[in-house]
matplotlib code that plots the C-alpha trace (Angstrom):
import matplotlib.pyplot as plt

x = [0.0, 2.8, 4.5, 1.3, 0.9, 4.6, 4.2, 1.1, 3.0, 5.9, 3.5, 1.8, 5.1, 6.6, 3.5, 2.9, 4.6, 5.1, 2.5, 3.9, 1.9, 2.5, 1.9, -1.1, -1.3, -1.9, -5.0, -4.1, -6.3, -4.6, -3.4, -6.3, -5.5, -5.2, -6.1, -4.7, -3.4, -4.8, -4.9, -1.4, 0.6, 2.5, 6.1, 7.2, 6.2, 8.1, 7.4, 4.4, 4.0, 1.8, 0.3, 0.2, -2.4, -3.2, -5.0, -3.2, -2.2, -2.4, 0.8, 2.8, 5.5, 6.4, 5.7, 7.9, 6.4, 7.8, 7.3, 8.5, 8.9, 7.5, 9.7, 13.1, 12.2, 13.8, 12.6, 12.1, 11.7, 10.6, 10.1, 7.5, 5.4, 2.4, -0.2, 0.4, 3.5, 4.1, 6.6, 7.9, 7.6, 8.3, 5.2, 4.2, 5.2, 3.3, 4.1, 3.4, 3.3, 2.8, 3.3, 5.5, 4.1, 7.1, 7.2, 10.3, 9.6, 9.8, 11.7, 8.8, 7.4, 4.1, 3.6, 0.3, -1.3, 0.5, -1.4, -0.7, -1.3, -0.3, 1.0, -0.2, 2.1, 1.3, -0.1, -0.3, -1.4, -0.6, -0.3, 2.0, 0.1, 0.0, 1.9, -0.2, -1.7, -0.9, -4.0, -2.7, -0.8, -0.4, 3.0, 5.2, 2.5, 2.9, 1.3, 0.3, 1.5, -0.6, -1.6, 1.9, 0.7, 0.1, -2.3, -1.0, -3.6, -3.3, -5.2, -4.1, -5.1, -4.4, -5.9, -6.1, -7.6, -5.3, -3.4, -2.4, -0.8, 1.3, 4.6, 5.4, 8.9, 9.8, 13.0, 14.4, 16.3, 15.1, 18.1, 17.6, 14.0, 13.4, 10.5, 8.4, 5.2, 4.6, 1.9, -0.7, -4.1, -5.9, -5.2, -4.2, -2.0, -1.0, 2.7, 4.4, 6.8, 8.7, 7.7, 10.0, 11.2, 10.8, 9.9, 9.9, 7.7, 6.4, 4.1, 5.1, 2.2, 2.3, 0.0, -0.6, 1.9, 4.7, 4.8, 5.3, 5.4, 6.4, 4.4, 5.9, 7.9, 6.0, 7.3, 5.7, 7.0, 5.8, 5.1]
y = [0.0, 2.3, 1.5, 2.4, 5.7, 6.5, 5.8, 8.1, 10.9, 10.5, 10.4, 13.6, 15.4, 14.2, 15.2, 18.6, 21.5, 25.0, 27.2, 30.1, 33.3, 35.2, 39.0, 40.0, 42.6, 46.1, 47.9, 51.3, 54.3, 57.6, 59.0, 57.6, 55.4, 57.1, 60.5, 64.0, 64.5, 67.8, 67.2, 68.1, 70.6, 73.0, 73.1, 75.4, 76.1, 73.0, 70.5, 69.3, 67.1, 64.1, 62.0, 58.3, 56.2, 52.5, 49.9, 47.7, 44.2, 41.1, 39.4, 42.5, 44.1, 47.0, 48.6, 49.8, 52.6, 52.5, 55.5, 55.6, 58.7, 57.7, 60.2, 59.7, 56.1, 57.1, 54.9, 56.1, 53.8, 54.5, 52.2, 52.7, 50.8, 53.1, 53.1, 56.5, 58.5, 62.1, 62.4, 65.5, 65.1, 67.1, 68.6, 68.0, 64.4, 61.1, 58.6, 55.0, 53.7, 50.5, 49.0, 46.0, 44.3, 42.9, 40.1, 40.2, 36.7, 35.0, 37.6, 37.6, 40.5, 40.8, 43.5, 45.4, 46.6, 49.4, 52.6, 55.7, 59.4, 62.7, 65.4, 68.5, 71.4, 75.1, 75.9, 72.2, 71.9, 68.3, 65.0, 62.2, 58.9, 56.6, 53.3, 50.8, 48.0, 44.5, 42.3, 39.0, 36.8, 37.0, 37.7, 34.5, 32.4, 29.5, 29.9, 27.2, 28.0, 25.3, 27.8, 29.3, 32.7, 34.4, 37.3, 40.1, 42.4, 45.6, 48.7, 52.3, 55.4, 59.1, 62.1, 64.0, 61.0, 61.5, 58.2, 57.7, 54.2, 51.6, 49.9, 46.3, 45.4, 41.7, 39.8, 36.8, 39.0, 42.0, 44.0, 43.1, 44.0, 44.8, 46.4, 43.7, 45.8, 49.5, 52.0, 49.6, 51.3, 48.5, 47.3, 43.8, 42.1, 38.6, 37.8, 34.7, 33.1, 29.9, 27.3, 26.3, 29.9, 32.5, 36.0, 39.4, 42.2, 45.7, 48.2, 51.8, 54.2, 57.4, 60.4, 63.1, 65.4, 62.8, 61.9, 58.3, 56.0, 52.3, 49.6, 47.2, 44.4, 41.0, 37.6, 34.3, 30.9, 29.3, 25.5]
z = [0.0, 0.9, -2.4, -4.4, -2.4, -3.1, -6.8, -7.0, -5.4, -7.8, -10.8, -9.7, -9.1, -12.4, -14.4, -12.9, -14.6, -13.4, -15.0, -17.0, -16.8, -20.0, -20.1, -22.1, -24.9, -23.7, -25.1, -26.6, -25.8, -26.8, -29.2, -31.2, -34.2, -37.6, -36.4, -35.9, -32.4, -31.0, -27.2, -26.4, -24.3, -26.5, -25.5, -28.4, -32.0, -33.1, -30.2, -28.1, -25.1, -25.9, -23.1, -24.2, -22.5, -22.5, -20.3, -17.9, -19.1, -17.0, -15.7, -16.5, -14.4, -16.6, -20.0, -22.8, -24.9, -28.4, -30.8, -34.4, -36.5, -39.9, -41.7, -40.2, -39.0, -35.6, -32.8, -29.2, -26.3, -22.7, -19.8, -17.1, -14.5, -15.1, -17.9, -19.2, -20.1, -21.5, -24.3, -26.1, -29.8, -33.0, -34.7, -38.3, -38.2, -38.6, -35.8, -35.0, -31.4, -29.5, -26.1, -25.1, -21.9, -19.9, -17.3, -15.1, -13.8, -17.1, -19.1, -21.7, -23.7, -25.6, -28.2, -28.5, -31.8, -33.6, -33.9, -36.0, -35.4, -36.9, -34.6, -36.4, -36.9, -37.6, -41.1, -42.0, -45.6, -46.5, -44.6, -45.2, -45.6, -42.6, -43.0, -44.7, -42.5, -43.9, -43.9, -45.3, -45.3, -41.5, -40.2, -39.9, -41.5, -43.9, -47.3, -49.8, -53.4, -55.1, -57.8, -58.0, -56.9, -53.6, -53.0, -50.9, -49.2, -47.2, -46.1, -46.8, -44.8, -45.4, -43.7, -47.0, -48.7, -51.6, -51.9, -55.5, -55.6, -53.8, -54.3, -53.1, -51.8, -51.4, -50.7, -48.9, -46.5, -44.6, -45.7, -49.4, -50.3, -54.0, -55.8, -57.5, -58.2, -58.4, -59.3, -57.9, -57.6, -55.7, -52.1, -53.2, -55.8, -56.9, -57.0, -58.4, -56.0, -55.5, -52.9, -50.0, -49.2, -46.6, -47.9, -46.3, -47.7, -47.1, -48.7, -49.7, -49.9, -52.1, -52.2, -54.9, -53.2, -53.6, -49.9, -49.1, -46.1, -45.4, -43.6, -41.1, -42.6, -42.5, -43.4, -44.7, -45.7, -48.9, -49.3]

ax = plt.figure().add_subplot(projection="3d")
ax.plot(x, y, z, "-o")
ax.set_aspect("equal")
plt.show()
């Protein structure tokens, strides 16, 4: 009887695993997605203080606020334990921002959605298009090329509503993307690719003023 009891204890211990509590994605609140940011504290004629706000995420010890200037592509990063943070930014620039929820216990990070906003400057006459949002294929997904072609889909947004066309960049290395299609008027395109490869791609959006912006770089593997 003792032997059976001992075997049961050993079985329970050996089968039980420590549960890992992953941080959840933070929900972004402000600045509002794809909008002009007006609720700011003016620091000067060139800069404004923007208060970034998001909801708390479960199993999270700290947050990393990431802001990207869509003209210079400069990335700013700030760490905080709170769910809001004020940052001084240059006016007349489109920005993307997101939150990384961090767990100190497991050294794990979870990225939120990426939102865009335009920090309006004085006498603003034209707005650079927001980075296109890739719809499909999903990032790091596997794609069946039974037909030999793959359909790429995205969404373009511009405050002036004057997007003229899109250009598609694709390559097998992030550092070696090449133009494969340009002057596309639709928000989708079919591309002929080879099976058994991993491809990286991005969308460049142009407006009538000659302004342009790049989407995030996504990847997919063909089979």
